[in-house]
N, C-alpha and C positions, 0 to 999 in steps of 0.2 A: 290216645284212648282206643282201644281195639273192640271191636263189635264183630260177632261172627254170625251171619244169616245162612240159615239153611231154606232153600226155595224149592219146596216140593209141590209138584204138579199133584193136583188130585188124582185119584183113583179112576179106573176104567168106569166109565159111565154109560146109563142105558141111552141107547141110540134113539131119541124120541126128542119131539121139540119141547122148547120150555125149561123150567128150572127141575132137572132129572136127578135122581139118585144114583149112587154108584150101585155098580151090579157084585153079584155074587163073587164072582172074579175077582171085581174092585175090593170087595171086603178083604179076600184074602190078601191082595196086595197093601192095602192099607196096616192091616195086621203084621205083615213082614216088615212095613216102613217103621209102624210104631215100635216094634221091639228091638229095632237097629237104633233107632233115637232114644229109647230109654236108657242107653251106655252113653247119652251125649249130656252135658249138663245143662239141659235146656232151661231158660230162665223165663221164656214168652213164648206163647202159641197165639198166632194171628191170622183168621182164615177170610177168605172172599165169602160174601153172604151167599152165593150160589150153594145149592144144597150138596152138589158133589164135593165141593170144598169142606163144607162143614162136617158131611158123613166122615169123609178122612181124617180130617182134625179131631174128629170126636174119639176116635182110636189112638192116635196119638196123646192125646190128653190123658187117657185111660192108662197108657203105660207110663208115662212120665209124671202123672200127678201134678198137672199143670193147667188150669183153666184156659179155653177158648176164648178169645174175643175176636169180634167179627169187624171189619172195617170195609166199608163200599169202594173204597182206593183200591183194593186187591180183587174188584170183578174183572172179568175179561174185557177186553176191548168192544165185544158184541156179544151177543148169544143169541143162537137160533130162537125164534119166538118173540124177540124184542120188537120186530116189525110185523104187525098183523098182516096175515095172509102170505108172509115171505115163504117160498119154498125151499126147500134143503139146497137146491141148485143154486138159487138166486142167493142165497147165505154165502154159499161157497165162492161163489163168484164175486160176490162183495167183500168176501174175506181174503181173497187172492189178490184183489185189487189194492186193498189198504197195505197187504204184506208187499207187494212190488212198489207201491208208492207211497212212502210213509207220511206223506203231507196230505193224501187222499182222506177227505172228510166224507164218511159213509152217512146215507140217510138216517140211521140210528148209531150211536154209541161214538167211540172216540176213533180218531185216526191213530195209525201205529205211533206216530212220533207223540201224540197227546197221552196216548196209554203208557208210553215207556218214561215220559217225564213225570207222569202220576205217580208210577212206582219209584222213582228214583228220588221225588220230594220226600215221598212217605218214609222210604229208607233213612234218608239223610235226617230227616225230623226224630226217628226213633234213635238215632246215633247220637242226637243231643239230649235226650230225655231220660235213656236207659242207663243204668250203671255201666262202668267199666267191664269188658270181657263178658258182656252179655253172650249169649247163645239163642238168637230168636228165629223160632221155626215160623215161616210164612208158607201156607197153604194156599195155593192159588191157581193159575192158569198157564199153558204152555205159552200159548200166545203172548200172555203179557211178560212171561219171563223173558222170551226174547226180543219183545218189543223193548224191554228194559236194557238187555244188553248191546242189542244194536246200537241204541241211544247212547250208551255210557261209552263202550270200548269202540278202538278202532278196528277195521277189518282185520288188519295184521293180527292183533291180538286175539280177534276171534278165532282166525285162520290157525290159530294154535289147536284148538280143539276140533275143528273138522276143516278140511281144505277148501270148502267152497259155502262157508257159514252162512253167509248172508242169504243166497239164493235156495240154501237148504233149510233154512230156519224153521219152518213149519212142521218138519218131518225130525226134527233132533232131541226133543224134549219126550220120552215116553211117559205113560202115567205112573206116578209114583216114582218118578225120578228125583234125585236130590242134585241141586247145584249149591255149592259152597262159594261164598263170598265173604271175604274179608274187607271190613273198613277200618282203616287207620290212617291217621294224620290226613285226614280229607280224601283218600283216594281210594277207590276199591280194587280189589285183585280176585280173579277166579281162582278159587284153591282147588275146586272139581266141579266137573261140568257135567250134569245129566245122568250121573250116577244111578246106576240099577243092580251093582254089585250084592245089595242086601236083598234082593227080590229073587235070588238064585240058590 
């Protein structure tokens, strides 16, 4: 049984603390992404409950006529504002520590490894309950996508897409990029990584 996952990073968000919406530029990105996905036989759209993901998914829903469902398992490993009084600099430092040490458990949120395993188990669950040949759009966060990839694929497999994937992972998933995964016979393959061709 084959399942196609289209992992979409949310559109450009406002640079403020907390659960922020997408910007006007982000709306343009989301609309372009939605027009592109209108040509795909999308069977399901699932989004992170954070507003930037919901905003992005809403545009995709309009173009594909598929209702959006939310799932907590698609949240980012941590969000600036989850820890009271944390400055942006402190958040970035915490984030970078999590990225360089996948087992590091931050004071709020998940470790990189936990986040990657969370998305992996969710996708595997979907492959068992959704019909064969489903095309599932997952609107989530760049960090969660790379957490999953680093947790699921070998460094050699990832370096096909970027020569220093693990070290550079935090910079590899642009807003509204689409990473296409195929799940078949219990195995994932990356068909396309962080594509932004639809935004040009």
